[in-house]
C-alpha positions as CSV (number, residue, x, y, z in Angstrom):
1,M,129.4,128.0,168.3
2,S,131.2,127.0,165.0
3,F,131.2,123.8,163.1
4,V,133.3,122.6,160.3
5,V,132.7,119.6,158.1
6,L,135.8,117.5,158.1
7,A,137.4,116.5,154.8
8,P,137.9,112.8,154.0
9,R,141.0,111.3,155.7
10,S,143.0,111.2,152.5
11,A,142.6,115.0,152.1
12,R,143.4,116.0,155.7
13,A,147.1,116.4,154.8
14,Q,146.2,119.5,153.0
15,K,145.4,122.7,154.9
16,A,141.7,123.2,155.4
17,P,140.6,126.3,153.5
18,L,138.9,127.9,156.6
19,E,141.5,126.7,159.2
20,S,142.4,130.3,160.3
21,L,139.0,131.9,159.6
22,D,137.9,131.9,163.3
23,S,140.8,133.8,164.6
24,Y,140.8,136.1,161.6
25,V,137.1,137.1,162.1
26,A,137.6,137.6,165.8
27,K,140.5,140.0,165.2
28,A,138.6,141.9,162.5
29,V,135.7,142.4,164.9
30,R,138.0,143.9,167.5
31,D,139.9,146.1,164.9
32,W,136.6,147.5,163.5
33,D,135.1,148.2,166.9
34,A,132.1,146.0,166.0
35,P,129.9,145.1,168.9
36,G,128.8,141.8,167.3
37,L,129.1,139.9,164.1
38,S,127.8,136.6,162.7
39,I,129.1,134.7,159.7
40,A,128.3,131.5,157.8
41,V,129.9,129.8,154.9
42,V,128.3,127.3,152.5
43,K,130.3,124.9,150.3
44,N,128.8,122.1,148.2
45,D,125.4,122.4,149.8
46,T,126.9,122.1,153.3
47,V,127.3,124.8,156.0
48,V,131.0,124.4,156.7
49,F,131.3,127.3,159.1
50,A,128.9,129.3,161.3
51,K,129.7,131.4,164.3
52,G,128.9,134.5,166.2
53,Y,131.3,137.0,167.8
54,G,130.9,139.7,170.3
55,V,127.7,140.9,172.0
56,R,124.2,141.8,170.9
57,K,124.4,145.2,172.7
58,L,127.3,147.2,174.1
59,G,127.3,147.2,177.9
60,E,125.4,143.9,178.0
61,S,126.7,140.4,178.1
62,A,124.3,138.5,175.8
63,P,126.5,137.0,173.1
64,V,126.0,136.9,169.4
65,D,125.8,133.4,167.9
66,E,124.9,132.0,164.4
67,H,121.2,132.2,165.3
68,T,121.2,135.9,166.4
69,L,118.8,138.0,164.2
70,F,120.1,141.1,162.4
71,A,118.5,143.4,159.8
72,I,119.7,142.3,156.4
73,G,118.5,145.6,154.7
74,S,118.7,145.6,150.9
75,S,119.8,141.9,150.9
76,S,116.0,141.5,151.1
77,K,115.7,142.6,147.5
78,A,116.7,139.2,146.1
79,F,113.9,137.6,148.2
80,T,111.4,139.8,146.4
81,T,112.8,139.0,142.9
82,T,112.8,135.3,143.7
83,A,109.2,135.5,144.9
84,I,108.3,137.1,141.5
85,G,110.2,134.3,139.8
86,I,107.9,131.9,141.5
87,L,104.9,133.7,140.1
88,V,106.6,133.7,136.7
89,D,106.9,129.9,137.0
90,E,103.2,129.8,137.7
91,G,102.4,131.7,134.5
92,K,100.9,134.6,136.5
93,I,103.4,137.2,135.3
94,K,106.2,137.8,132.9
95,W,109.4,139.8,133.6
96,D,108.7,142.1,130.7
97,D,105.0,142.7,131.5
98,R,104.1,146.4,132.0
99,V,103.8,147.4,135.6
100,E,100.6,149.4,135.0
101,R,98.8,146.2,134.2
102,Y,99.1,145.1,137.8
103,L,99.6,148.5,139.6
104,P,97.5,151.1,137.7
105,Q,97.7,153.4,140.7
106,F,101.5,153.6,140.4
107,Q,101.8,156.7,138.4
108,L,105.0,158.7,137.6
109,S,105.7,162.3,136.7
110,D,106.6,161.1,133.2
111,A,103.6,159.5,131.6
112,Y,105.7,157.7,129.0
113,V,107.8,156.0,131.6
114,A,104.8,155.1,133.7
115,H,103.3,153.4,130.6
116,E,106.4,151.6,129.4
117,L,107.8,150.6,132.8
118,T,108.2,146.8,133.1
119,I,108.7,144.3,136.0
120,R,112.3,143.9,134.8
121,D,112.8,147.7,135.0
122,L,111.6,147.8,138.6
123,F,114.3,145.3,139.7
124,C,117.4,146.5,137.9
125,H,117.5,150.2,138.9
126,R,117.0,151.7,135.4
127,G,113.7,153.6,136.0
128,A,115.6,156.9,136.4
129,L,113.2,158.0,139.2
130,A,114.6,160.3,141.9
131,R,115.6,158.1,144.8
132,A,113.8,160.1,147.5
133,D,114.1,157.5,150.3
134,Y,112.7,160.1,152.7
135,I,109.2,159.3,151.5
136,W,109.4,156.0,153.5
137,E,112.3,156.7,155.8
138,I,110.8,159.7,157.7
139,T,107.0,159.0,157.4
140,Q,104.4,156.5,158.5
141,F,103.0,156.2,155.0
142,D,102.1,152.6,154.2
143,R,103.5,150.9,151.0
144,D,100.5,151.9,148.8
145,E,100.8,155.5,150.0
146,V,104.5,155.6,149.3
147,L,103.8,154.4,145.7
148,R,100.9,156.9,145.3
149,R,103.3,159.8,146.2
150,A,105.9,158.6,143.8
151,R,104.0,160.5,141.1
152,Y,105.4,163.8,142.5
153,L,109.1,162.7,142.1
154,P,111.0,163.9,139.1
155,Q,112.7,161.7,136.5
156,V,116.4,162.4,137.0
157,D,117.9,160.8,133.9
158,K,116.9,159.1,130.7
159,F,114.7,156.0,131.2
160,R,116.8,152.8,130.9
161,Y,119.9,154.9,130.1
162,I,121.9,154.7,133.3
163,Y,121.9,152.8,136.6
164,G,120.3,154.6,139.5
165,Y,119.6,152.7,142.7
166,N,116.0,153.1,143.8
167,N,114.2,151.5,146.7
168,I,110.7,152.8,145.7
169,M,110.8,150.7,142.5
170,F,111.4,147.6,144.7
171,I,108.5,148.5,146.9
172,A,106.4,148.6,143.8
173,G,107.7,145.3,142.7
174,G,106.8,143.7,146.0
175,Q,103.2,145.2,145.9
176,I,102.6,143.3,142.7
177,I,102.5,140.1,144.9
178,P,99.3,141.1,146.7
179,A,97.8,142.4,143.4
180,L,98.3,138.9,141.9
181,T,97.8,136.6,144.9
182,G,95.7,138.5,147.5
183,K,98.5,137.8,150.0
184,T,100.9,140.4,151.4
185,W,104.5,140.3,150.4
186,D,105.2,139.3,154.0
187,T,102.8,136.3,154.0
188,F,103.9,135.2,150.5
189,L,107.6,135.1,151.6
190,R,106.7,133.2,154.8
191,E,104.7,130.6,152.9
192,R,106.8,130.1,149.8
193,I,110.4,130.8,150.9
194,F,111.0,131.1,154.7
195,D,109.0,128.0,155.8
196,P,110.2,125.7,153.0
197,L,113.8,126.7,153.9
198,G,113.3,126.2,157.6
199,M,113.9,129.9,158.3
200,K,111.6,129.8,161.3
201,D,113.0,132.9,163.0
202,T,113.4,135.1,159.9
203,N,110.8,137.8,159.7
204,T,109.8,140.9,157.7
205,S,109.2,143.3,160.5
206,T,110.6,144.4,163.8
207,I,107.2,144.0,165.4
208,D,107.7,140.2,165.0
209,F,110.6,140.1,167.5
210,R,109.8,138.0,170.5
211,P,110.6,139.5,174.0
212,G,113.9,138.2,175.2
213,G,114.7,136.8,171.8
214,D,118.2,136.3,170.3
215,V,118.2,139.7,168.5
216,A,121.2,142.0,168.0
217,N,120.8,145.7,168.8
218,P,121.8,148.3,166.2
219,H,124.8,150.6,166.8
220,S,126.2,153.7,165.1
221,W,129.9,154.6,164.9
222,T,130.7,158.3,164.4
223,N,134.0,160.1,165.0
224,G,135.4,157.1,166.8
225,K,132.5,156.4,169.1
226,T,130.2,153.4,169.0
227,E,126.7,153.9,170.5
228,A,123.6,151.7,170.7
229,I,120.6,153.2,168.8
230,P,116.9,152.2,168.5
231,W,115.7,149.7,166.0
232,R,114.1,151.3,162.9
233,N,110.8,149.9,161.7
234,I,110.7,150.1,157.9
235,D,107.6,147.9,157.2
236,N,106.6,150.5,154.5
237,A,109.7,149.6,152.5
238,G,109.5,145.9,153.1
239,P,110.2,144.5,149.6
240,A,113.2,146.8,149.4
241,G,114.8,145.9,152.7
242,S,112.9,145.0,155.9
243,I,113.9,141.3,156.4
244,N,115.6,140.3,159.7
245,S,117.5,137.0,159.7
246,S,120.4,135.1,161.1
247,A,123.6,133.8,159.6
248,A,122.4,130.2,160.1
249,E,119.1,130.8,158.4
250,M,120.6,132.9,155.6
251,A,122.9,130.0,154.9
252,Q,119.7,128.0,153.9
253,W,118.9,130.8,151.5
254,L,122.3,130.5,150.0
255,K,121.8,126.8,149.5
256,L,118.6,127.5,147.4
257,Q,120.5,130.1,145.3
258,L,123.5,127.8,144.7
259,N,121.3,124.7,143.9
260,D,119.4,126.4,141.0
261,G,116.2,126.8,143.0
262,T,116.0,123.4,144.8
263,Y,116.4,122.8,148.6
264,D,116.5,119.3,150.2
265,G,115.5,117.9,146.8
266,K,112.4,120.0,146.5
267,R,112.1,122.7,143.9
268,L,110.9,126.1,145.1
269,V,111.6,128.1,142.0
270,S,112.7,127.0,138.5
271,A,116.3,127.2,137.5
272,A,115.3,129.4,134.6
273,A,113.5,132.0,136.8
274,L,116.3,132.0,139.3
275,T,119.0,132.3,136.7
276,E,117.2,135.3,135.3
277,T,117.8,137.1,138.6
278,H,121.5,136.2,138.4
279,E,122.0,137.5,134.8
280,P,123.3,141.0,133.9
281,Q,120.5,143.4,133.3
282,M,122.2,146.8,133.7
283,V,125.7,148.0,133.3
284,I,127.1,150.1,136.2
285,T,129.5,152.6,134.6
286,R,132.6,154.0,136.2
287,E,131.0,157.4,136.2
288,V,128.1,156.1,138.3
289,L,130.6,154.2,140.5
290,R,132.4,157.4,141.3
291,E,129.1,159.1,142.4
292,D,127.0,156.3,143.7
293,L,129.2,153.4,144.7
294,S,132.5,155.2,145.4
295,I,132.9,153.3,148.6
296,Y,132.9,150.0,146.9
297,K,135.0,151.1,143.9
298,G,137.9,152.0,146.2
299,F,137.9,148.5,147.7
300,W,137.6,146.4,144.6
301,P,140.3,143.7,144.4
302,S,142.7,144.1,141.5
303,D,141.2,141.0,139.9
304,T,137.8,142.7,139.6
305,H,137.2,144.5,136.3
306,F,133.5,145.5,136.1
307,M,130.2,145.6,138.0
308,L,126.7,144.9,136.7
309,Y,123.2,144.6,138.3
310,G,120.9,141.6,137.8
311,L,117.5,141.4,139.4
312,G,118.1,142.1,143.1
313,W,121.8,141.2,142.9
314,F,125.1,142.9,142.0
315,L,127.4,141.0,139.7
316,E,131.1,141.2,139.2
317,D,134.1,139.1,138.3
318,Y,136.9,137.9,140.5
319,R,139.8,135.6,139.5
320,G,137.8,134.5,136.5
321,R,134.8,133.6,138.5
322,K,131.3,135.2,138.5
323,V,130.5,136.8,141.9
324,I,126.9,137.4,142.8
325,W,126.3,139.5,145.9
326,H,124.2,142.2,147.7
327,G,124.8,144.3,150.7
328,G,122.3,145.8,153.1
329,A,122.4,148.8,155.4
330,I,119.7,150.0,157.8
331,D,120.5,152.3,160.8
332,G,123.1,150.6,162.9
333,M,123.1,147.3,160.9
334,N,124.9,146.0,157.9
335,A,124.7,142.8,155.9
336,L,126.5,141.1,153.0
337,V,125.3,138.0,151.1
338,A,127.6,136.7,148.3
339,M,128.3,133.6,146.3
340,I,130.4,132.1,143.5
341,P,128.1,129.6,141.8
342,E,130.8,127.9,139.9
343,E,132.5,126.9,143.1
344,K,129.2,126.1,144.9
345,L,130.5,128.6,147.5
346,G,128.6,131.2,149.5
347,V,129.1,133.5,152.5
348,V,126.8,135.6,154.6
349,A,128.1,138.1,157.2
350,L,126.0,140.3,159.5
351,V,127.2,143.1,161.8
352,N,125.3,145.3,164.2
353,L,127.3,148.5,163.4
354,N,127.4,151.2,160.7
355,R,130.7,153.1,160.6
356,D,129.7,156.3,158.9
357,G,128.8,154.2,155.9
358,Y,132.2,152.5,155.5
359,N,131.4,149.0,156.7
360,Q,134.1,147.3,154.8
361,I,134.6,144.6,157.4
362,L,132.0,142.5,155.6
363,P,133.6,142.5,152.1
364,A,136.9,141.9,153.8
365,L,135.6,138.7,155.2
366,M,134.0,137.8,151.9
367,W,137.2,138.1,150.0
368,R,139.1,136.2,152.7
369,V,136.7,133.3,152.3
370,F,136.8,133.4,148.5
371,D,140.6,133.5,148.4
372,A,140.7,130.5,150.7
373,Y,138.7,128.3,148.3
374,L,140.2,129.7,145.1
375,G,143.8,129.1,146.3
376,A,144.8,132.7,146.1
377,P,147.7,133.9,148.2
378,P,146.7,134.9,151.7
379,R,145.9,138.6,152.0
380,D,144.8,140.6,155.0
381,W,141.8,142.4,153.4
382,S,140.5,143.6,156.8
383,S,143.7,145.5,157.6
384,E,144.0,146.9,154.1
385,F,140.4,148.1,154.1
386,L,140.7,149.6,157.6
387,Q,143.7,151.6,156.6
388,R,141.8,153.1,153.7
389,V,138.6,153.6,155.7
390,R,140.1,155.7,158.5
391,P,141.2,158.6,156.4
392,A,137.9,158.5,154.5
393,E,135.9,158.6,157.7
394,E,138.0,161.5,159.0
395,K,137.4,163.4,155.8
396,A,133.7,162.7,155.8
397,Y,133.4,163.8,159.5
398,A,135.3,167.0,158.8
399,A,133.1,167.8,155.8
400,R,130.0,167.2,157.9
401,K,131.2,169.4,160.7
402,E,132.0,172.1,158.1
403,V,128.4,172.0,156.8
404,E,127.0,172.1,160.3
405,K,129.3,174.9,161.5
406,Q,127.4,177.7,163.0
407,I,128.4,181.3,162.0
408,P,128.1,183.5,165.1
409,G,126.9,187.0,165.3
410,T,124.2,186.7,162.6
411,K,120.5,187.3,162.8
412,P,117.4,186.4,160.6
413,S,116.7,188.7,157.7
414,L,113.1,189.1,158.7
415,A,110.9,189.2,161.8
416,L,109.9,185.7,163.0
417,S,106.3,186.3,162.0
418,Q,107.3,186.5,158.4
419,Y,108.7,183.0,158.4
420,A,105.4,181.6,159.7
421,G,103.1,180.1,157.2
422,H,101.9,177.0,155.3
423,Y,104.5,175.1,153.3
424,V,103.9,172.1,151.1
425,N,106.1,169.3,149.7
426,C,104.2,167.2,147.1
427,A,105.6,163.9,148.3
428,L,105.6,164.5,152.1
429,G,102.6,166.8,152.6
430,D,102.0,169.9,154.7
431,A,104.2,171.7,157.2
432,H,103.0,174.6,159.3
433,I,105.5,177.0,160.8
434,V,103.9,178.8,163.7
435,E,105.2,181.9,165.6
436,D,104.2,182.5,169.2
437,G,105.8,185.9,169.6
438,R,109.2,184.6,170.7
439,A,110.0,181.5,168.7
440,L,109.0,179.4,165.7
441,T,107.6,175.8,165.9
442,W,107.2,173.2,163.1
443,Q,103.8,171.6,163.2
444,G,102.4,168.9,160.9
445,A,102.9,165.2,160.2
446,P,105.1,163.4,160.2
447,F,107.2,165.7,162.4
448,A,106.9,168.5,164.9
449,G,109.4,170.5,166.9
450,P,110.7,173.9,168.0
451,L,113.0,175.9,165.8
452,K,116.0,177.8,167.2
453,H,117.9,180.4,165.2
454,W,121.2,178.9,163.9
455,H,122.6,181.6,161.6
456,Y,121.3,184.0,158.9
457,D,118.0,182.4,157.6
458,T,118.8,179.0,158.9
459,F,117.2,177.5,162.0
460,Q,117.8,174.2,163.8
461,V,114.7,172.1,164.5
462,T,114.6,169.6,167.3
463,W,112.1,166.9,166.3
464,T,109.8,165.8,169.1
465,D,107.5,163.6,167.1
466,V,109.7,161.1,165.2
467,R,109.6,157.3,164.9
468,A,112.5,155.7,166.8
469,G,115.6,155.8,164.7
470,S,113.8,157.0,161.6
471,A,115.2,160.6,161.4
472,P,117.8,162.8,162.8
473,Q,116.8,164.3,166.2
474,K,118.0,167.7,164.9
475,S,118.0,169.1,161.4
476,L,118.9,172.4,159.8
477,V,116.0,174.3,158.1
478,T,116.9,177.1,155.7
479,F,114.3,179.6,154.6
480,Q,114.7,180.9,151.0
481,L,113.8,184.4,150.0
482,N,112.5,185.6,146.6
483,P,113.8,188.7,144.9
484,Q,111.1,190.8,146.8
485,G,112.5,189.6,150.1
486,H,109.6,187.4,151.0
487,V,110.0,183.7,152.1
488,S,109.2,181.5,149.2
489,A,110.3,178.1,150.5
490,L,112.1,176.2,153.2
491,V,114.7,173.4,152.7
492,V,115.5,170.7,155.2
493,E,119.1,169.7,155.4
494,G,119.7,171.2,152.0
495,Q,117.7,168.5,150.3
496,I,114.0,168.5,150.9
497,E,112.1,171.6,149.7
498,F,108.7,172.7,151.0
499,R,107.1,175.5,148.9
500,R,105.2,178.3,150.7
501,A,101.6,178.7,150.0
502,P,100.4,182.2,149.0
503,E,98.8,184.1,151.9
504,S,95.4,184.2,150.1
505,A,95.4,180.4,149.5
506,S,92.9,178.1,151.0
507,A,93.8,175.7,153.8
508,D,94.0,172.8,151.3
509,W,96.3,174.7,148.8
510,K,98.7,172.6,146.8
511,P,101.3,173.7,144.3
512,E,100.4,173.1,140.7
513,A,103.0,170.3,140.5
514,C,101.1,168.4,143.2
515,R,97.8,168.2,141.4
């Protein structure tokens, strides 16, 4: 269902800005092979458009509407910073307070950074901590345990020197709420934001979904094929990205943001605290864009000249206006929340599909809406983006297949028994590789599974103990040999290293770096 607020009779002679949006969105959904999509537009404190397209799950008939729940991923971050803004208003905290005052247990490998780190630092991605999302993505560690293990992560750049996106810092920021109020981040958001905004279906966990509810199913798109996948539960990363909501309810969130912290005449957060989240805090350089946000850089409109980060929001310019936005991506889901405060204009778009990371259907719809209200010449952003995405997806797929290519005719350097042993990753814990005479098996939380020789000293593990949707079902594990020809470490997917314990070590051995 869609609804459009009619203009006064005297203005109807002019073309309504969103007159062609319905057909445009429907075509974009088909072109991008999206199972379902929901979109809402807010103008001058009124929801002027809200509609769903497609289905909640491929192969089923239940339709998406404006009330269908989707994961909003990292669009959750602004809820966390707004919640902190409420506590700033109450005099319980200041943006530049040191984090150690509230979370003394949140230690980092660099003692100086741990001491100097402020609330503001947490929320603008300048802490220079290794991103290491695997600590929460592939484990069942709760939020406090994720933060405890952050002490084992390296600093990857100069503190406050360069932008570096980091979900763990936002988890820390959210955990300040229970430290101050005695209420969980989830409960605080429900009581202070969701309920006052009438967001009755919005929640912070997949466990809150009601059986038979209006909920979209996630889908992946790889090499031209769309498939339904399981929902991923990421409660342990809640403040960074676990909110599930609908276009209709997110439109109420946009009203709050566009009305300087008031909703239906009631103030939820001060204009000063909210404005602070909308203000530039960190410059995102072109060098970083090439490495970290290259997807977005390639799709910037010609009228966009720079990108900044506020507190839970990206900031950029477009046609002389300030654009405030944030995306969100969790397995099989993508979200975009954006606004132009000067125009009292906002848009939220949600889709139950990830296309190899190139979900440009959502910014295409955003620019379409913005152009309509700014009087810009009509432009088919969706078609333009899709033409750029297809070659990029093909290139990414080819590169992935090259990495995964198996080299035939090889064999392990050592006998299987010599790969067996105790391995440790400071952040993730222990792994035990066990040999039964014919094969190797990975044992130890959070994973387990048999290993099959792939090539040389690389094996493929098939995980048999993973949370639904939280890790690849198969991964390549490469054993590293030292100059003496002995196994010194194993590396998962070329990224996560587990160091081997000496044969004489006790069962609770930990590398020096883990102590």
